[in-house]
C-alpha positions in Angstrom: -13.4 24.6 6.4 -16.6 23.7 4.7 -18.3 20.3 6.1 -19.4 17.4 4.1 -22.9 17.1 3.4 -25.1 14.1 4.5 -25.5 12.7 1.0 -21.7 12.7 0.3 -20.8 11.0 3.4 -23.1 8.2 2.6 -21.0 4.9 3.0 -17.9 7.1 3.2 -15.1 4.9 4.8 -11.0 5.3 5.1 -9.3 2.5 3.4 -6.0 3.2 5.3 -7.2 3.1 9.0 -11.0 2.0 8.4 -12.4 5.1 9.9 -16.1 5.0 9.1 -17.4 8.0 11.4 -18.9 10.6 9.0 -17.8 13.5 11.5 -14.6 12.5 11.1 -13.9 13.6 7.7 -13.4 17.1 6.0 -13.6 18.6 2.8 -10.0 19.8 1.6 -10.3 20.6 -2.3 -13.9 21.1 -4.2 -13.7 20.7 -7.6 -16.4 21.5 -10.5 -17.7 17.2 -10.3 -16.0 16.1 -7.2 -14.6 16.7 -3.7 -11.4 15.4 -2.0 -11.8 14.8 1.5 -9.4 14.0 4.2 -9.9 11.4 7.0 -9.5 13.1 10.2 -7.8 9.9 12.2 -4.8 9.2 9.8 -4.7 12.0 7.2 -5.9 10.3 4.2 -7.2 12.2 0.9 -9.5 10.3 -1.2 -12.9 11.1 -3.6 -16.0 9.8 -1.4 -17.8 7.1 -3.1 -20.6 9.1 -3.7 -18.5 10.3 -6.9 -17.2 7.5 -7.7 -20.3 6.0 -9.4 -20.0 9.2 -12.0 -16.4 7.5 -13.3 -16.4 6.1 -17.1 -13.5 4.6 -18.9 -15.8 3.4 -22.1 -13.4 5.8 -24.0 -10.5 5.4 -22.0 -8.6 3.1 -24.3 -10.4 2.7 -27.8 -9.2 1.4 -31.0 -7.7 4.9 -31.9 -5.3 4.7 -29.0 -4.6 1.0 -30.0 -3.6 2.4 -33.3 -1.4 5.0 -31.8 0.3 2.6 -29.6 0.9 0.1 -32.4 2.4 2.8 -34.7 4.7 3.8 -32.0 8.4 2.5 -30.9 8.7 -0.2 -28.6 12.2 -0.1 -28.1 12.0 3.3 -26.4 9.0 2.2 -24.4 11.1 -1.1 -23.4 14.1 1.3 -22.1 11.9 3.4 -20.3 10.6 0.1 -18.3 14.2 -1.2 -17.8 15.1 2.0 -15.8 12.3 0.6 -13.3 13.8 -2.8 -13.3 16.6 -1.1 -12.3 15.1 -0.5 -8.8 13.3 -4.0 -8.8 16.9 -5.7 -9.3 18.3 -4.2 -6.5 15.7 -6.5 -4.6 14.7 -9.6 -6.4 16.8 -10.2 -9.8 14.9 -12.9 -11.0 11.7 -15.3 -10.5 7.9 -14.8 -11.1 6.5 -11.4 -11.5 3.0 -10.4 -11.9 1.9 -7.5 -13.4 -1.2 -6.3 -12.2 -2.9 -4.1 -14.6 -0.5 -4.7 -17.7 -1.5 -2.2 -19.7 0.0 -2.2 -23.3 2.6 -4.5 -22.0 5.8 -2.9 -22.7 6.7 -3.3 -18.8 6.3 -7.3 -19.5 8.1 -7.0 -22.5 11.3 -5.4 -20.5 10.9 -8.1 -17.8 11.0 -11.0 -20.2 14.3 -9.5 -22.1 16.0 -9.4 -18.3 14.7 -13.3 -17.6 12.0 -12.7 -15.2 8.9 -15.1 -15.9 6.1 -12.5 -16.1 2.3 -12.7 -16.0 -0.1 -9.9 -16.2 -3.9 -9.0 -15.8 -5.6 -6.4 -17.8 -9.6 -5.6 -17.5 -9.3 -2.8 -20.4 -10.2 -4.7 -23.2 -8.0 -3.1 -26.0 -4.8 -3.2 -23.8 -5.5 -6.5 -23.3 -5.8 -7.4 -27.1 -2.6 -5.7 -28.1 -0.9 -7.5 -25.2 -2.1 -11.1 -26.2 -2.2 -10.5 -30.2 0.6 -8.0 -30.9 3.1 -8.7 -28.3 2.1 -12.5 -27.3 2.4 -12.0 -24.0 1.2 -14.0 -21.1 -1.6 -12.0 -20.2 -5.1 -12.6 -18.8 -8.4 -10.5 -18.9 -10.1 -11.8 -15.8 -11.1 -10.4 -12.2 -8.1 -10.0 -10.2 -10.1 -11.2 -7.2 -10.9 -14.3 -8.5 -7.4 -15.4 -8.7 -6.8 -18.9 -7.1 -4.6 -17.7 -4.2 -2.5 -21.0 -4.2 -0.5 -19.1 -6.9 2.5 -17.1 -5.3 4.5 -14.6 -7.1 8.0 -13.4 -6.2 6.9 -9.8 -7.5 3.8 -7.8 -7.8 3.8 -4.9 -9.5 1.3 -2.0 -9.9 2.0 0.8 -12.1 -0.6 3.4 -11.5 -3.2 1.3 -10.7 -4.0 1.7 -6.8 -5.1 5.3 -7.2 -7.9 3.9 -9.3 -9.0 1.6 -7.0 -12.3 1.8 -4.9 -11.6 0.0 -1.6 -7.8 0.0 -2.0 -7.4 -1.9 1.3 -9.3 -5.0 -0.1 -7.0 -4.8 -3.4 -3.6 -4.7 -1.2 -4.7 -7.7 1.0 -5.4 -9.9 -2.5 -1.9 -9.0 -3.4 -0.7 -10.0 0.2 -2.3 -13.2 -0.5 -0.4 -13.8 -3.8 3.0 -12.7 -2.1 4.8 -15.6 0.1 6.8 -14.0 3.1 9.8 -12.5 1.7 8.7 -11.6 -2.0 8.1 -7.9 -2.8 5.3 -5.6 -3.8 6.2 -2.6 -6.3 3.7 0.1 -6.8 3.6 3.6 -8.6 1.3 6.1 -7.1 0.5 9.8 -7.5 2.1 11.6 -4.3 0.0 14.3 -2.8 2.7 15.2 -0.5 5.0 16.0 -3.4 6.0 19.5 -4.4 3.7 19.8 -7.0 0.9 18.5 -5.5 1.7 21.1 -2.5 2.0 23.9 -4.8 -0.8 23.3 -7.3 -3.2 22.1 -4.7 -6.7 21.7 -6.3 -5.3 22.6 -9.7 -2.9 19.7 -9.7 -2.9 17.8 -12.9 -3.1 14.5 -11.0 -6.1 15.0 -9.4 -9.4 14.0 -11.4 -12.3 12.2 -11.1 -10.8 8.6 -11.9 -8.0 9.0 -9.4 -9.9 8.2 -6.3 -7.0 8.1 -4.0 -4.0 10.2 -2.8 -1.6 8.8 -1.0 1.0 10.4 0.8 4.2 8.5 2.0 2.5 8.3 5.6 -0.5 7.0 4.2 0.7 4.5 1.8 3.2 3.0 4.5 0.4 2.8 6.6 -1.7 0.9 4.3 0.9 -1.8 3.3 1.8 -2.4 6.8 -1.4 -3.2 7.4 -1.3 -6.0 5.1 2.1 -7.4 6.3 4.3 -5.6 4.2 7.4 -3.5 5.2 8.4 -0.9 3.4 12.0 -0.8 2.0 11.9 2.2 -0.1 10.1 5.2 -1.3 11.4 6.6 -4.5 10.2 10.0 -6.2 9.1 9.3 -9.8 8.8 12.3 -12.4 7.6 10.2 -15.8 9.1 12.7 -18.5 6.5 11.1 -21.1 3.4 11.9 -18.9 5.3 15.5 -18.7 5.4 15.3 -22.5 1.8 14.3 -22.8 -0.1 15.8 -20.4 2.2 19.1 -19.8 3.8 19.8 -23.3 1.2 19.1 -25.5 -1.6 21.3 -23.7 0.9 24.0 -23.8 1.4 23.8 -27.7 -2.4 23.8 -28.1 -3.0 26.6 -25.7 -0.3 28.7 -27.6 -1.7 27.5 -30.9 -5.3 28.5 -30.1 -6.7 31.4 -31.4 -9.2 31.8 -28.1 -7.9 32.4 -24.9 -8.1 29.0 -23.2 -6.7 27.7 -19.8 -4.2 24.8 -19.5 -6.6 23.0 -17.9 -9.4 23.5 -20.9 -6.6 22.6 -23.1 -5.5 19.6 -21.6 -9.0 18.2 -21.4 -9.8 18.9 -25.0 -6.7 16.2 -26.1 -7.6 12.9 -26.1 -5.6 9.7 -25.6 -5.0 9.0 -29.2 -3.5 12.4 -29.7 -1.5 12.3 -26.7 0.0 9.1 -27.8 0.6 10.1 -31.6 2.0 13.2 -30.0 4.8 11.1 -28.2 5.2 9.1 -31.1 6.6 12.3 -32.9 9.6 12.0 -30.2 10.5 7.9 -31.1 10.3 8.4 -34.9 13.8 9.7 -34.8 16.7 7.8 -36.3 17.8 5.0 -34.0 21.4 6.8 -32.6 19.1 9.8 -31.9 16.7 7.7 -29.7 19.9 6.3 -27.6 20.9 9.6 -26.9 17.6 10.8 -26.0 17.1 7.6 -23.7 20.6 8.3 -22.2 19.9 11.8 -21.0 16.5 10.7 -20.2 17.8 8.1 -17.5 20.2 10.8 -16.2 17.5 13.3 -15.8 15.2 10.7 -14.0 17.6 9.7 -11.6 18.8 13.1 -10.7 14.9 14.3 -10.2 14.2 11.0 -8.1 17.6 11.7 -6.0 16.5 15.2 -5.6 13.2 14.2 -4.8 11.5 16.1 -7.4 8.6 14.3 -8.7 4.5 13.8 -9.1 4.5 10.2 -8.3 6.6 7.7 -5.9 7.6 4.2 -6.3 7.1 2.3 -3.2 9.0 -1.1 -2.8 7.7 -3.2 0.1 8.1 -6.6 1.2 5.8 -9.3 2.7 7.0 -10.0 6.1 4.1 -11.6 7.5 
């Protein structure tokens, strides 16, 4: 096992247990432009702060992506999020819902249809403008840490957000201040102890410089418990939309390429707009076909979740203190 250099361990700290001793971290995976380390104290995997300054989001969601989103079928997207609400409704059937990292807003749209009072924050400009102007949602473009802590929510949701957050403990601490006792935090993150992560190791497609945190069931439970949450359920999640966009599309591109390229090279050469446009092809069919697709999609999703097959996990946690 390779040791970490002094440069890489500068300002290193585990957001789960608070360990900050440079000698108590070890190298797990070495990629071309970053390392994944493990905290020897609690077993949390993460990318050290040294590499985080390299993260750039400028072209992550640009106007081309917005146009692709705008031309997509919102009905299909809303059905996907209603599947998430079936889990949420087992714990909270109504009330105020704060979607932190609202993205393109389709989860909030689903919540509105189901009778929740929704509010969201989105820091990326293009998704925020789409939520506000196209979907007319109650979304702000503000710093989460500056939110008034007197405002409380029955549910806070984080869909594929926490893996991007430096100092995730401070982030969860702020969430806890916006959750009154008895309310819920629901989040989805890539799962480092999933079957796919264990099988693919450093070649796991969820592993990249923009994903700085890699939680297991143990470490996410420990982090939440530290901030007054009691985990109610952890459910495996396999996002079929992401499978189409990040596995099927690169595979097709690789097969069509005249040059011999790897699946990873094919994946990196596809931008976000292309991925969304490819997914739009699946959602431009007649409504009866879409309803059949959604029906079987939901059966497959629930079956994979039941069998604990997925690259991500959904965590439902109750604020108890």
